[in-house]
N, C-alpha and C positions, 0 to 999 in steps of 0.2 A: 176719263182714263185719270191715272194715278196725279197727287199735286206735283210731284219729281220723277225723272224719268229714272235717276242715281239715287239712292237712301244715305244720306250724308249723315254720319253718324253728331259729327260736328255742331247741327244745328240748334239740339236742344238746350247750348251753349255761348253762342251767338246771335242770340237775340230775335230766334226765329226757332220756335216752339214746333214742336213735330207733332200732328194728330196723328196716334196711335192707338186701332181699333182691337178691342180683346174679344174673343168669342167666350163663351163660357162665363164672361166679366164675372157672373155674381156665385160663382163655384167658391172654392175653400182657397182654392190656385188663382184664381182668375182675379178676387176681388184684391191679393195682395198683388199682382202682379199692378194692376191698377192702381193702387196705394203706391210702389217704387215708382212707379212712371208720376207719376205725381211730386215724389221729392226729387226726382229727377229733373222739374222742369217739362215736363211732357204732357199732353194733351191727351188724356185716354177717351178713345168713346166707345163705351159700353153698347155693347151687341146683346141683346137680353132676351129669354122666350116672356111673352106674355105676363106672366106668374112671378116670374123675379124677383126676391125681396134682396134691396142691397143693404151692405151697412152705410149708416147713420157717415160715415167720412165719404161714400163716395155720391150723395145723392146732390149735389150738387154738378156731377159729372155729365155730359153729353152722353145722353141715353138713347139706344133705338131699339123698340121691343120687336119681336118676329120672329117667324119661323125659320130655323136654315133652310128647309126645304123647300119655302116660297122665292122663284130665281129672284122674280122684279123686288122683293122685298131685302135681299140679302144685299142686292148689286146697289143700290137704294144707302141702305146701310153702311158698305163699303166703300162708296163713293167721297176721294177729297181727302181719303184715308191716304198716310203717309208709308203705313206698314200695317201686318196683322200678327197680332199674337194668337194662335190655337189653344185654348184651352177648354175647351170643352172637351166632355169625358162620358161614357157612359155609367150608369150608376145602379151598386146591384140592385136588384129585385128581380120577379120572378117572370119578369118579361126576357127571355133570354136571347133576342134581337137586337137588344139594345146598344152590345159594340160592334154589331154589325151595320145599323145605321146610323149611330153617330160617331166612332172612332172610324169605321171604313169611310161611307156615302158620305157621311156630313163632311168630313176632314176634303173628301175628295170636291164637293160641293164649294167649300170656300175657298179651295187652291184655283178652279173655276172661275169664280169670279174676279178672282187676284187675276187672271188671265185676262178677263176682257176688257176690265178695269184699268187696268198698265199697272197697278201695285207689285211694285218687283219683289219687295223684303218680305218673309214669313217664318216665325220662329210658331216651332209647334212644339206643344210639350206634347208627351208620349208617356214612355214607361221602360223602367230597365227589364230588361227580358223579350221587347217585344220579337215579334216571330219566331218564340218557341212555343213547338205544340204541348211538349210535356212539362206543364208548369201546373200548382194547384190552383191558380188563377183563373185558367182557362176553363175550370170549371162553371164560370159564369161566362158563359155562351164564346166560350175560343177568344177570349174577349184581347189575346196578348198577340191572336193572331190575326184579327182584325187590327190591330193598330199598326202592325206592322204595313198590312194593306192601304191603309192612310198615309204612314210615312215613303212608301213607293208613290203615291199617288205627287206629293209634294216633292220627292224627288225626281221625276220626270218632269217638272211639269216646265222647265227652262226660266223658274224663278229664281232667287237669290233667297235661298232655303237655309234655315238650321232645327234640326230638332233634340229636344232637351229629353236624353231619359235619366227621371229621379228614379233614387229608388224607393223603399216604402216611405212614404207618406205622414209627418207627424206634424199634430198642430202646435209644439213650442217656441217659445218667441224668447227665452231668455236667452242673456250670454253669446247670439250670433255674431256678435263682433269679432267676438277671440274666438270660432269656429271654423274649422279647413272644409273646403272642399276639395274631396277628389276626383278629379276629371279622366274621364277616358272615351278614348274611341269604342265602337259600338262592340257590343258583345264582350267587354270584357269583365264585368259585373255583374257577382249574379244575387249579391244580398245589400246588405247593410241600409240603411234610412237616411234620411235629408230633411230638415224643416222646411213644410213649403212654405214659407218665407224668405229662405236660400233661393228655391227654386226660383221664384218669383225675382230676385236680386239675376238670378245666369239669364233669365229673359232679357232682364233690361241689359245684363252686361252684353249677354251676346249681340244686340240689337245695335251697342253701339262698338262691336267687335270687327271688323270687318275678316279677321282671318277666321271665325266661327260661320263664314258660309262655305252652305258644301258640307257641312260635317252632322255626321251624328255625336252628340256628345253626351256620355253620359255622367253622374253627379251623385256623389253621395259624401256624406262629410263626415266630422269628428273633431270632436275638442282636441285631441293630442293634434291633429294637422294645423301644420303652420295656414295663414289663412296665403292666398296667392292670386293674383290677377288671372282671369281666363284668357287672355293674349298671352301672358307669360308662360302659362299652363301648356296653351293647345302648338306652343314656339318646339315642342320635342316631340308632340303625335301627328303619324304619317296623314297626307292631307286628304286622302281618299279612305272615304267613309267603310 
């Protein structure tokens, strides 16, 4: 079973660091999520492919190397975690089955593992326009369609879930503290971008925001927007994703 039946956002500041598993932790968004968890006082557990390479900032973290297709290895890697952030995603390649295997069935496998282990809190990094059929990104193996399949597997799981749908991802790291995030419910935004670092912060903030549970949250950012807490933004959003 998981370490707790109820996910407590205050554990990290009450002397009880949470163990947060991150799949896809060596990816450009995943490693930033791990860094932000460290900054918040949590203990990231990095779920990695056998050949994955980590930045130096994370070399000391708990690392579990496995194939997500291996049910027993996945359960062992997640066992004892308080929550899971799913940051896996198919990378562009000539293999057009990647989105189906990673963004749909891969997410479903992780969700099923959480159900078996009693890990209730799951945050999924998806994409703006998930579920759209007519979109240029679908030239890569219908990736947006398969991302929606993965989202639905999480939504139907009975777990305490949040889906973060970021816009176009950038590597920019400068002046982010003054940059505001535009939050919306599902299928309200179609374009605009957001730095991966801000997406990582959104994931950590979602873990600490009970009102994010059961929601699809779209996020883009702009220097013209004032920073706002996720909890405050959600107060004006419908509760049904």
